[in-house]
N, C-alpha and C positions, 0 to 999 in steps of 0.2 A: 932220362933224356928223351925228349920228344923227337919224332921223325915224321915226315910227311905222310907216309902210309897210315900210321897209327892215328894221326890227327884227323885225316880225311875219313877213315872208317868210323871212328868214334863219333865224329860230327854227323855223318850221314845216318848212323844208327840212332843218334839223338833225335834227328828230324823224324825218322820212322817211328820211334817211340812216342814222340810228341803227337804225331798223326794218330797213332793207335790210342793214345790217352784221350785225345779230343773225341775220336769216334766212340770210344767206350763211354765217355761222359754224355755224349749226345744221344746214343741209342739205348743205353742201359740205366740211365738215371732220369729223374724228372727235372734236372737242372736246366735252366734257360741259359744256353751258351751262345753268347753274342759273337760276332766276328772278332771283336777285340779280345775277348776271353780266349777264343780258339787260337788266335795268333800268339797270345802270351803263353799259352800252354805249349804250343809247338816251339816257340822261340826258347822257352825255358829249358825244355828237354834238349834242344840243339846246343844250348850253352853248356849244359851238364856234359854232353858228349864231347864238346870242344875242350872243356877243362880236364876231362878224363884223358883226352888225347895228348894235351900239352903237359900235363903234370908229370913230374919225375920223382914224386914222393916215393921213397923206398920202403913201402909196407906191402903186406900181402895184397895181391891184386883185387880180390873180392872185397876186402875191407876198404881198399882204395875207392872202389866204385860206390860202396855204401856211404862213406863219409862225404865224398864229393856230391853224391845225389842228395843227401840231407842238407848240406850247406847250400848247394845250388838252388834248392827249392825254397829256402827260407824267404827270399823276397816275394815269391808268388804266394806263399802260405800266409805271410804277414799282411801283405797288401791286398791279396786276391779276394775276389768276391765269389769264388767258385765253390768252395766247400770248407769244411772245418780245417783248422790249423794242423791238427795231428794227422788227419786223413791225407792232406797234401804232402806232409813230410814223409809219411809212410810210402806213398806212391813215388815220391822222389827217390827214396831209398831203393825201392824195387826197380825203378827204371835205371838208376845208377848202377845197381848190381848187374842188371841184364846187359847194359851197354858195355860194361867192363868185361863181363863173362864172354860175350860174343866177340868183342874186339880181341881179347887175349887168346881164347881157346878156339873159336870157330874160324876166325880170320887170321890167326897166328901172328898177331901184331902186339906182342907183349912189350912192356917197357924195357928199354935198354938201360943198362947201368954203366 
């Protein structure tokens, strides 16, 4: 069951992860990241955070983050011009894992059943 605190924290963490992902791609790779690509990366991570926040799927919280991170990154990985398909999926899994971990353990906003 979703509640406002969890949704807000997970969404803000998604935006932060998106900014970190964009900056990592900008400064640590030789990829040409246009403003449209940067916006899509940030928005994608924010959407992953939002879905983590609203989901009430009753599974282990870390598995929850991993699955939503993978599924949420599929549109960017399939359509995106950023990097390879599997690289994008793996980063989606990592960011989903981190968003869920921080939301649940650091900010104490676990899913309510």
